[in-house]
C-alpha positions in Angstrom: 113.2 75.4 104.2 109.7 74.3 105.1 106.5 76.2 105.9 105.1 75.4 109.3 101.9 77.5 109.2 100.3 80.4 107.4 98.2 82.9 109.4 96.1 85.7 108.0 96.5 89.0 109.8 93.3 91.0 110.3 93.8 94.7 110.9 91.1 95.9 113.2 90.2 99.2 114.8 87.8 97.2 117.0 90.0 94.4 118.2 87.8 93.2 121.1 84.8 93.0 118.9 86.8 91.2 116.2 88.0 88.7 118.8 84.4 88.1 120.0 83.2 87.7 116.4 85.8 85.0 115.6 85.1 83.4 119.0 81.5 82.8 117.7 83.0 80.7 114.9 84.9 78.6 117.5 88.3 80.3 117.6 90.0 80.6 121.1 92.7 83.0 122.1 96.2 81.4 122.2 98.3 84.6 122.4 97.7 88.2 123.3 100.4 90.9 123.2 97.9 93.8 123.4 98.6 95.0 119.8 98.2 91.5 118.3 96.0 88.6 119.4 96.2 85.1 117.8 93.1 82.9 117.8 93.1 79.2 117.0 90.8 76.3 116.5 90.8 74.0 119.5 90.3 71.0 117.3 93.0 72.1 114.7 95.5 74.3 116.5 97.4 75.2 113.3 94.2 76.8 111.9 94.7 80.4 113.2 94.0 84.1 112.6 95.7 87.1 114.1 93.8 90.3 114.9 96.1 93.4 115.0 95.6 97.0 115.8 99.0 97.7 114.1 102.4 96.2 114.2 104.4 97.2 117.3 107.9 97.4 115.7 107.4 97.6 111.9 106.4 100.4 109.6 103.4 98.5 108.1 100.9 95.9 109.2 101.5 92.7 107.3 98.6 91.0 105.4 99.7 87.5 106.4 102.4 85.7 108.4 104.3 82.7 107.2 106.2 80.7 109.8 109.2 78.8 108.4 111.7 76.5 109.9 114.7 78.6 108.7 113.9 82.3 108.5 117.5 83.2 107.6 117.4 80.9 104.6 114.0 82.4 103.6 115.5 85.9 103.9 118.5 84.9 101.7 116.2 83.5 99.1 114.0 86.6 99.0 117.1 88.9 98.8 118.6 86.8 95.9 115.2 87.0 94.1 115.2 90.8 94.2 112.0 90.9 96.2 111.3 94.1 98.2 112.2 93.7 101.8 109.8 96.0 103.7 111.1 95.4 107.2 114.6 94.1 107.9 115.5 90.7 109.4 115.6 91.1 113.1 115.0 89.4 116.5 111.9 90.6 118.3 111.5 90.7 122.1 108.5 88.4 122.0 110.6 85.4 120.7 110.5 85.5 116.9 113.0 86.3 114.2 111.3 87.9 111.3 111.3 90.1 108.2 108.6 91.5 105.9 108.7 91.1 102.1 106.3 92.4 99.5 104.7 89.9 97.2 104.2 90.6 93.4 100.7 91.9 94.0 101.7 94.3 96.8 100.8 92.3 99.9 103.1 92.4 102.8 104.2 89.0 104.1 105.6 88.6 107.6 108.1 85.7 107.4 109.1 84.4 110.8 110.6 81.7 112.8 110.4 81.1 116.6 113.6 81.3 118.5 
């Protein structure tokens, strides 16, 4: 299992203003689903942040997203470790397979892979 990228998720009640703010730092929009917008650096596309109003299909908004090459393997490892699964492994309509797990300090991590 390999990590492809890590993206901080910024919960915002002022999503448009947040997008504009990060735009001033050079980020450009690469994805917008309405409830989540991902911004990336044009010169380093893996350098990304996501601005969220809330998560569309999960009970909590994750603190960060970790994209892996094998989400099923990551899920199996987390289950075997006894980690708390906050949101079950499932396929989402926007093309990812994901689950949420709580880290030892209480942060919620969205672990995903693209289908």
